[in-house]
C-alpha positions as a printed NumPy array, in Angstrom:
array([[-71.137, -26.493,  44.951],
       [-69.791, -23.562,  46.99 ],
       [-66.083, -24.034,  47.859],
       [-65.591, -20.588,  49.455],
       [-63.131, -19.502,  46.79 ],
       [-64.048, -16.743,  44.349],
       [-63.542, -17.626,  40.67 ],
       [-60.727, -15.759,  38.808],
       [-61.94 , -13.131,  36.376],
       [-59.516, -13.668,  33.449],
       [-60.835, -10.637,  31.585],
       [-59.471,  -8.253,  34.289],
       [-56.117, -10.087,  34.886],
       [-52.951,  -7.983,  34.191],
       [-50.934,  -8.712,  30.998],
       [-48.067, -11.155,  31.479],
       [-44.757, -10.487,  29.63 ],
       [-41.524, -12.481,  29.396],
       [-38.27 , -11.544,  31.099],
       [-36.688, -10.849,  27.687],
       [-39.471,  -8.44 ,  26.757],
       [-39.166,  -6.737,  30.15 ],
       [-35.399,  -6.251,  29.799],
       [-35.753,  -4.957,  26.249],
       [-38.388,  -2.471,  27.354],
       [-36.147,  -1.273,  30.205],
       [-33.212,  -0.925,  27.795],
       [-35.289,   1.208,  25.429],
       [-36.465,   3.35 ,  28.348],
       [-32.895,   3.95 ,  29.524],
       [-31.632,   4.826,  26.036],
       [-34.508,   7.282,  25.517],
       [-34.162,   8.838,  28.97 ],
       [-30.365,   9.339,  28.938],
       [-28.804,  10.901,  25.836],
       [-25.048,  10.655,  25.213],
       [-23.289,  11.985,  28.339],
       [-19.702,  12.334,  29.58 ],
       [-18.974,  10.237,  32.692],
       [-15.752,  10.409,  34.731],
       [-14.363,   7.55 ,  36.799],
       [-11.556,   5.075,  37.444],
       [-10.962,   1.979,  35.279],
       [-10.868,  -1.441,  36.951],
       [-11.132,  -5.065,  35.77 ],
       [-10.127,  -4.04 ,  32.245],
       [-10.336,  -6.868,  29.679],
       [ -9.733,  -6.9  ,  25.92 ],
       [-11.747,  -9.734,  24.358],
       [-10.532, -11.794,  21.409],
       [-13.18 , -10.005,  19.338],
       [-11.464,  -6.669,  20.021],
       [-14.179,  -5.37 ,  22.372],
       [-13.181,  -3.709,  25.687],
       [-14.932,  -4.644,  28.942],
       [-14.222,  -2.917,  32.262],
       [-15.786,  -1.374,  35.358],
       [-15.994,   2.401,  35.805],
       [-16.06 ,   3.408,  39.451],
       [-15.621,   6.245,  41.926],
       [-15.547,   6.326,  45.708],
       [-19.249,   5.581,  46.063],
       [-20.394,   3.447,  43.13 ],
       [-19.421,   1.439,  40.073],
       [-20.964,   0.45 ,  36.759],
       [-20.095,  -2.047,  34.022],
       [-18.918,  -0.591,  30.71 ],
       [-18.294,  -1.925,  27.211],
       [-16.522,  -0.308,  24.239],
       [-17.006,  -2.277,  21.034],
       [-14.152,  -2.867,  18.588],
       [-15.549,  -0.413,  16.027],
       [-15.119,   2.395,  18.582],
       [-12.108,   1.064,  20.498],
       [ -9.868,   0.964,  17.412],
       [-10.068,   4.775,  17.181],
       [ -9.142,   5.422,  20.834],
       [ -5.904,   7.377,  21.317],
       [ -4.737,   5.049,  24.131],
       [ -5.535,   1.714,  25.776],
       [ -6.728,   2.205,  29.379],
       [ -5.299,   0.237,  32.274],
       [ -6.624,  -0.553,  35.742],
       [ -6.4  ,   2.558,  37.898],
       [ -6.506,   5.06 ,  35.005],
       [ -8.703,   8.114,  35.519],
       [-10.779,   8.547,  32.368],
       [-13.717,  10.424,  30.908],
       [-16.054,   8.507,  28.594],
       [-18.785,   9.644,  26.236],
       [-21.427,   6.962,  26.689],
       [-24.963,   5.767,  26.113],
       [-26.729,   4.378,  29.201],
       [-28.322,   1.024,  28.345],
       [-29.096,  -2.454,  29.669],
       [-27.634,  -5.773,  28.517],
       [-30.872,  -7.701,  28.062],
       [-29.575, -11.327,  28.274],
       [-28.267, -10.77 ,  31.836],
       [-30.377,  -7.814,  32.901],
       [-27.224,  -5.84 ,  33.71 ],
       [-27.288,  -2.064,  33.559],
       [-24.153,  -0.905,  31.652],
       [-22.512,   1.934,  29.717],
       [-22.079,   1.593,  25.949],
       [-19.002,   3.804,  25.367],
       [-18.618,   5.855,  22.179],
       [-15.25 ,   7.566,  22.966],
       [-12.705,   7.74 ,  25.793],
       [-10.068,  10.225,  26.922],
       [ -7.796,  10.674,  29.919],
       [ -9.371,  12.624,  32.742],
       [ -8.216,  16.191,  33.181],
       [ -7.072,  16.739,  29.575],
       [-10.487,  16.974,  27.991],
       [-10.785,  20.751,  28.272],
       [ -7.165,  21.288,  27.258],
       [ -7.56 ,  18.99 ,  24.275],
       [-10.737,  20.728,  23.154],
       [ -8.998,  24.107,  23.408],
       [ -6.053,  22.677,  21.484],
       [ -8.333,  21.407,  18.679],
       [-10.26 ,  24.698,  18.44 ],
       [ -7.052,  26.734,  18.132],
       [ -5.584,  24.225,  15.665],
       [ -8.681,  24.462,  13.45 ],
       [ -8.544,  28.271,  13.587],
       [ -4.869,  28.49 ,  12.597],
       [ -5.31 ,  25.811,   9.937],
       [ -8.135,  27.823,   8.367],
       [ -5.815,  30.853,   8.269],
       [ -3.226,  28.803,   6.343],
       [ -0.632,  28.986,   9.13 ],
       [  0.052,  25.237,   8.848],
       [ -0.093,  25.088,   5.039],
       [  2.667,  22.747,   3.725],
       [  3.202,  25.169,   0.821],
       [  4.699,  27.776,   3.183],
       [  7.218,  25.334,   4.696],
       [ 10.825,  26.314,   3.891],
       [ 13.65 ,  23.855,   3.177],
       [ 16.48 ,  23.607,   5.663],
       [ 19.844,  25.129,   4.67 ],
       [ 22.175,  22.595,   3.066],
       [ 25.174,  23.777,   5.108],
       [ 24.281,  25.434,   8.411],
       [ 27.167,  27.381,   9.96 ],
       [ 25.213,  28.824,  12.911],
       [ 22.28 ,  27.205,  14.738],
       [ 19.999,  29.057,  17.159],
       [ 18.296,  27.287,  20.08 ],
       [ 15.222,  28.484,  21.997],
       [ 14.918,  26.546,  25.27 ],
       [ 15.545,  26.798,  28.994],
       [ 19.075,  27.071,  30.395],
       [ 18.203,  24.323,  32.909],
       [ 16.503,  22.027,  30.389],
       [ 17.935,  18.567,  29.767],
       [ 17.024,  19.169,  26.129],
       [ 19.759,  21.83 ,  25.898],
       [ 22.411,  19.36 ,  27.065],
       [ 21.149,  16.776,  24.575],
       [ 21.291,  19.305,  21.724],
       [ 24.803,  20.516,  22.561],
       [ 26.058,  16.948,  22.951],
       [ 24.62 ,  15.912,  19.596],
       [ 26.042,  18.964,  17.797],
       [ 29.482,  18.522,  19.394],
       [ 29.547,  14.904,  18.292],
       [ 28.204,  15.417,  14.756],
       [ 29.267,  18.939,  13.764],
       [ 31.801,  20.591,  16.091],
       [ 32.373,  23.32 ,  13.47 ],
       [ 28.823,  24.684,  13.938],
       [ 28.324,  27.784,  16.109],
       [ 25.411,  27.677,  18.581],
       [ 23.502,  30.755,  19.773],
       [ 21.149,  30.285,  22.731],
       [ 17.983,  32.374,  23.134],
       [ 16.962,  31.369,  26.702],
       [ 13.31 ,  31.165,  27.692],
       [ 11.332,  29.187,  30.308],
       [  9.565,  26.211,  28.733],
       [  6.684,  25.806,  31.213],
       [  4.799,  27.727,  33.857],
       [  2.999,  31.057,  33.941],
       [  4.212,  33.481,  31.284],
       [  6.425,  30.864,  29.585],
       [  4.542,  31.094,  26.267],
       [  5.145,  34.852,  26.015],
       [  8.858,  34.408,  26.8  ],
       [  9.186,  31.685,  24.152],
       [  7.488,  33.858,  21.523],
       [  9.718,  36.799,  22.493],
       [ 12.871,  34.666,  22.135],
       [ 11.79 ,  33.467,  18.697],
       [ 11.068,  37.051,  17.635],
       [ 14.516,  38.144,  18.891],
       [ 16.222,  35.408,  16.855],
       [ 14.178,  36.409,  13.79 ],
       [ 15.108,  40.102,  14.086],
       [ 18.813,  39.474,  14.683],
       [ 18.978,  36.971,  11.784],
       [ 22.336,  35.717,  13.001],
       [ 21.71 ,  31.98 ,  12.563],
       [ 20.874,  29.773,   9.581],
       [ 18.249,  27.626,  11.326],
       [ 16.39 ,  27.916,  14.655],
       [ 15.574,  25.03 ,  17.039],
       [ 12.58 ,  25.399,  19.398],
       [ 12.912,  22.542,  21.899],
       [ 12.092,  21.055,  25.272],
       [ 11.978,  17.552,  26.767],
       [  8.96 ,  15.346,  27.287],
       [  6.158,  15.832,  29.783],
       [  2.42 ,  15.791,  30.257],
       [  0.022,  17.798,  28.122],
       [ -0.032,  20.468,  30.822],
       [  3.793,  20.637,  30.826],
       [  3.879,  21.118,  27.055],
       [  0.985,  23.599,  26.987],
       [  3.233,  26.657,  26.488],
       [  4.022,  25.323,  23.006],
       [  0.297,  25.215,  22.179],
       [  0.042,  28.988,  22.591],
       [ -1.22 ,  30.984,  19.608],
       [  1.532,  33.589,  20.032],
       [  4.245,  30.922,  19.887],
       [  2.758,  29.381,  16.739],
       [  2.529,  32.767,  15.009],
       [  6.089,  33.683,  16.053],
       [  7.397,  30.436,  14.536],
       [  5.462,  31.002,  11.302],
       [  6.761,  34.597,  11.021],
       [ 10.409,  33.716,  11.8  ],
       [ 12.89 ,  34.921,   9.179],
       [ 14.814,  31.619,   9.114],
       [ 13.636,  27.981,   8.946],
       [ 12.448,  26.578,  12.282],
       [ 12.717,  22.988,  13.559],
       [ 10.401,  22.032,  16.427],
       [ 11.611,  19.345,  18.85 ],
       [  9.076,  19.391,  21.685],
       [  8.458,  16.372,  23.923],
       [  8.769,  12.788,  22.784],
       [  7.871,  11.133,  19.49 ],
       [  4.173,  10.746,  20.394],
       [  3.732,  14.359,  21.559],
       [  2.302,  16.917,  19.112],
       [  1.931,  20.664,  19.741],
       [  0.909,  23.653,  17.65 ],
       [  4.605,  24.549,  17.469],
       [  5.169,  21.299,  15.54 ],
       [  2.524,  22.214,  12.965],
       [  3.765,  25.808,  12.562],
       [  7.449,  24.847,  12.236],
       [  9.073,  24.147,   8.878],
       [ 10.079,  20.698,  10.155],
       [  9.014,  18.642,  13.175],
       [ 11.57 ,  16.447,  14.999],
       [ 10.421,  13.689,  17.371],
       [ 12.919,  14.718,  20.09 ],
       [ 15.325,  17.617,  20.8  ],
       [ 18.298,  15.368,  19.922],
       [ 16.682,  14.505,  16.59 ],
       [ 16.164,  18.232,  15.942],
       [ 19.904,  18.841,  16.378],
       [ 20.711,  15.939,  14.051],
       [ 18.35 ,  17.279,  11.389],
       [ 19.801,  20.792,  11.598],
       [ 23.468,  19.879,  11.092],
       [ 25.032,  17.413,   8.683],
       [ 27.836,  15.431,  10.386],
       [ 31.31 ,  16.843,   9.828],
       [ 32.578,  13.425,   8.769],
       [ 29.988,  13.35 ,   5.986],
       [ 31.136,  16.763,   4.729],
       [ 34.808,  15.735,   4.764],
       [ 34.031,  12.459,   2.991],
       [ 31.983,  14.286,   0.361],
       [ 34.727,  16.891,  -0.195],
       [ 37.326,  14.155,  -0.548],
       [ 35.147,  12.334,  -3.059],
       [ 34.659,  15.568,  -5.043],
       [ 38.423,  16.173,  -5.018],
       [ 39.051,  12.675,  -6.375],
       [ 36.426,  13.215,  -9.081],
       [ 38.015,  16.531, -10.097],
       [ 41.493,  14.987, -10.235],
       [ 40.315,  12.109, -12.436],
       [ 38.389,  14.504, -14.671],
       [ 41.452,  16.727, -15.105],
       [ 43.666,  13.766, -16.016],
       [ 41.112,  12.567, -18.567],
       [ 40.869,  16.06 , -20.045],
       [ 44.659,  16.352, -20.408],
       [ 44.969,  12.892, -21.978],
       [ 42.223,  13.673, -24.496],
       [ 43.878,  16.996, -25.397],
       [ 47.273,  15.335, -25.915],
       [ 45.755,  12.707, -28.194],
       [ 43.921,  15.375, -30.202],
       [ 47.213,  17.286, -30.712],
       [ 48.909,  14.112, -31.989],
       [ 46.111,  13.495, -34.502],
       [ 46.208,  17.072, -35.753],
       [ 49.997,  16.893, -36.137],
       [ 49.748,  13.828, -38.398],
       [ 47.109,  15.48 , -40.552],
       [ 48.945,  18.775, -40.929],
       [ 50.243,  19.408, -44.543],
       [ 51.82 ,  22.357, -46.377],
       [ 49.009,  24.62 , -47.639],
       [ 50.775,  25.234, -51.028],
       [ 51.269,  21.501, -51.673],
       [ 47.644,  20.82 , -50.737],
       [ 46.415,  23.476, -53.196],
       [ 48.528,  22.082, -56.062],
       [ 47.328,  18.576, -55.43 ],
       [ 43.694,  19.657, -55.377],
       [ 44.151,  21.724, -58.591],
       [ 45.505,  18.692, -60.481],
       [ 42.627,  16.552, -59.271],
       [ 40.135,  19.187, -60.425],
       [ 41.656,  19.44 , -63.916],
       [ 41.574,  15.659, -64.366],
       [ 37.976,  15.456, -63.287],
       [ 36.943,  18.21 , -65.704],
       [ 38.535,  16.349, -68.634],
       [ 36.891,  13.052, -67.768],
       [ 33.536,  14.72 , -67.335],
       [ 33.684,  16.371, -70.763],
       [ 34.455,  13.078, -72.551],
       [ 32.081,  10.989, -70.557],
       [ 28.999,  13.159, -70.751],
       [ 28.739,  13.911, -74.468],
       [ 28.165,  10.611, -76.383],
       [ 26.363,   8.609, -73.694],
       [ 23.955,  11.457, -73.147],
       [ 22.852,  11.457, -76.786],
       [ 22.485,   7.691, -76.822],
       [ 20.428,   7.724, -73.684],
       [ 18.157,  10.428, -75.081],
       [ 17.35 ,   8.371, -78.229],
       [ 16.849,   5.164, -76.247],
       [ 14.41 ,   6.969, -73.957],
       [ 12.371,   8.236, -76.9  ],
       [ 12.103,   4.726, -78.413],
       [ 11.104,   3.203, -75.085],
       [  8.409,   5.843, -74.651],
       [  6.933,   5.062, -78.052],
       [  6.789,   1.32 , -77.341],
       [  5.284,   1.926, -73.897],
       [  2.474,   4.051, -75.276],
       [  1.678,   1.372, -77.879],
       [  1.376,  -1.442, -75.288],
       [ -0.11 ,   0.452, -72.332],
       [ -3.561,  -1.108, -71.511],
       [ -6.658,   0.917, -70.533],
       [ -7.459,   0.775, -66.77 ],
       [-10.729,   2.688, -66.852],
       [-13.069,  -0.37 , -66.548],
       [-11.074,  -1.678, -63.575],
       [-11.248,   1.715, -61.863],
       [-15.016,   1.853, -62.296],
       [-15.393,  -1.701, -60.934],
       [-13.14 ,  -0.902, -57.967],
       [-15.182,   2.181, -57.137],
       [-18.424,   0.121, -57.212],
       [-16.91 ,  -2.513, -54.9  ],
       [-15.762,   0.169, -52.456],
       [-19.265,   1.687, -52.378],
       [-20.882,  -1.699, -51.697],
       [-18.39 ,  -2.43 , -48.903],
       [-19.081,   0.934, -47.24 ],
       [-22.855,   0.306, -47.361],
       [-22.43 ,  -3.191, -45.887],
       [-20.179,  -1.897, -43.121],
       [-22.647,   0.881, -42.245],
       [-25.529,  -1.623, -42.098],
       [-23.512,  -4.014, -39.91 ],
       [-22.518,  -1.166, -37.585],
       [-26.155,  -0.091, -37.13 ],
       [-27.171,  -3.669, -36.282],
       [-24.327,  -4.028, -33.795],
       [-25.249,  -0.739, -32.093],
       [-28.876,  -1.84 , -31.82 ],
       [-27.764,  -5.139, -30.274],
       [-25.481,  -3.365, -27.8  ],
       [-28.293,  -0.953, -26.85 ],
       [-30.64 ,  -3.889, -26.22 ],
       [-28.046,  -5.642, -24.036],
       [-27.387,  -2.379, -22.154],
       [-31.1  ,  -2.006, -21.439],
       [-31.253,  -5.583, -20.092],
       [-28.148,  -4.937, -17.975],
       [-29.69 ,  -1.767, -16.5  ],
       [-32.811,  -3.737, -15.531],
       [-30.666,  -6.3  , -13.683],
       [-28.303,  -3.744, -12.062],
       [-28.727,  -3.862,  -8.241],
       [-27.756,  -0.171,  -8.1  ],
       [-31.097,   0.698,  -9.737],
       [-32.885,  -1.193,  -6.97 ],
       [-30.93 ,   0.758,  -4.34 ],
       [-31.834,   4.045,  -6.058],
       [-35.535,   3.186,  -5.65 ],
       [-35.08 ,   3.307,  -1.867],
       [-33.998,  -0.218,  -1.003],
       [-30.919,  -1.104,   1.033],
       [-28.587,  -4.1  ,   1.467],
       [-27.658,  -5.1  ,   5.036],
       [-24.509,  -7.166,   5.685],
       [-22.948,  -8.439,   8.926],
       [-19.314,  -8.102,  10.066],
       [-18.222, -10.899,   7.676],
       [-19.893,  -9.261,   4.684],
       [-22.733, -11.831,   4.563],
       [-26.11 , -10.465,   3.409],
       [-28.732, -10.46 ,   6.171],
       [-32.002, -12.   ,   4.936],
       [-33.901, -12.885,   8.152],
       [-34.097, -11.417,  11.698],
       [-32.599, -14.682,  12.998],
       [-29.224, -13.543,  11.65 ],
       [-29.288, -10.454,  13.927],
       [-28.531,  -9.967,  17.637],
       [-28.586,  -6.89 ,  19.869],
       [-25.314,  -4.993,  20.019],
       [-24.216,  -6.358,  16.649],
       [-22.589,  -3.932,  14.175],
       [-24.061,  -4.05 ,  10.66 ],
       [-23.226,  -2.359,   7.349],
       [-26.119,  -0.762,   5.453],
       [-25.516,  -0.071,   1.786],
       [-27.744,   2.446,   0.004],
       [-27.493,   3.973,  -3.443],
       [-25.057,   6.761,  -2.484],
       [-22.785,   4.886,  -0.027],
       [-22.681,   2.812,   3.139],
       [-23.249,   3.357,   6.864],
       [-22.237,   1.461,  10.023],
       [-25.155,   0.866,  12.411],
       [-25.603,  -1.016,  15.676],
       [-28.563,  -3.283,  16.425],
       [-30.422,  -2.185,  19.521],
       [-33.287,  -4.705,  19.298],
       [-34.396,  -7.55 ,  17.023],
       [-38.068,  -8.328,  16.528],
       [-39.393, -10.904,  14.102],
       [-42.578, -10.251,  12.142],
       [-45.181, -12.857,  12.936],
       [-46.9  , -14.293,   9.843]])
């Protein structure tokens, strides 16, 4: 019967795939097509999940894209972004297969605009570290009692007022010498290095403070200059760096003998409070007074004892001569007769002892035989025990999972440390730990595919 409809040729029909397979294929295509790239944008809709993962949208004036930073990466970020922050992210372009959403899988994040400065900072830090400029072994201790303190900072800086206020409060006896220099702007780094060099050449202070208040990385950049770091390291007196706030670090901090979190803290570290010195001196004075009194009392008592024991030398000699004569007489009478009697008694006892002394030769021979048999038995037992231990060691080596790992196998565990035995325990985006013979590695699951039996 002709219905007017052509039959479907199933042999030429296109292949039909599921939505999941399609999304997974697109995700693999994106990941292969786009290597790790840096993307700049503004953060919005930032959310920190209970799992520790970060979810937010990265946008600019013309577009936006979803982004995720998993806990394993987020915990190493230097800051937590907020809505409106301008950031730069190093990311892998991918697709979240369950929803079909195109997204960025972020590896690292930094504030926008400081990336180049930070990279320059790290390169210079690595260079100076390799030269030994930041070696802890070259750090010098601070003087115990600083009489004069030098300060390198700007005349208009709030840090200078903080330093002078702290020193006036804690140690008004300390002299302060200011080596003025601009702390930011063009040419500031050279002026700072020149001021440090001047203080080093004059050598008129016991410790030198290099300080300025807080600010952005660009504001503090003069203290990341190589010339400033080398000037601090070459300074003839110990240097305390107090640049920025507690969270700010510059090359000046690493080159200095001591780093203070703030300029005020630098002043407090450089000078011991006057009240502490006075209290310590008073305590030492009290200790010296008590020690002197004890010494005088002991000397007086020793004189009294010597006075009671003091006798006339002539009377002492006569008394000792009489005692010596009496002892000589008693010794002569006491040593003659008893000595002869003792000599005869000893001879008789020796004769009787020789007559009754038994022969110990058979016992010695028997003892030597017993000792030889014991040594042989102990040697035999030791050999058997060693053989048993060797056999157990061989069995233990056969059962040791490390040997299996050394043959090329690996153990895969999830975030809770549970061993993964089937693909059903895995999901895309999951972080796993792979243990091999020489260590472990953290990996992420991009795709899960079960083997069909």
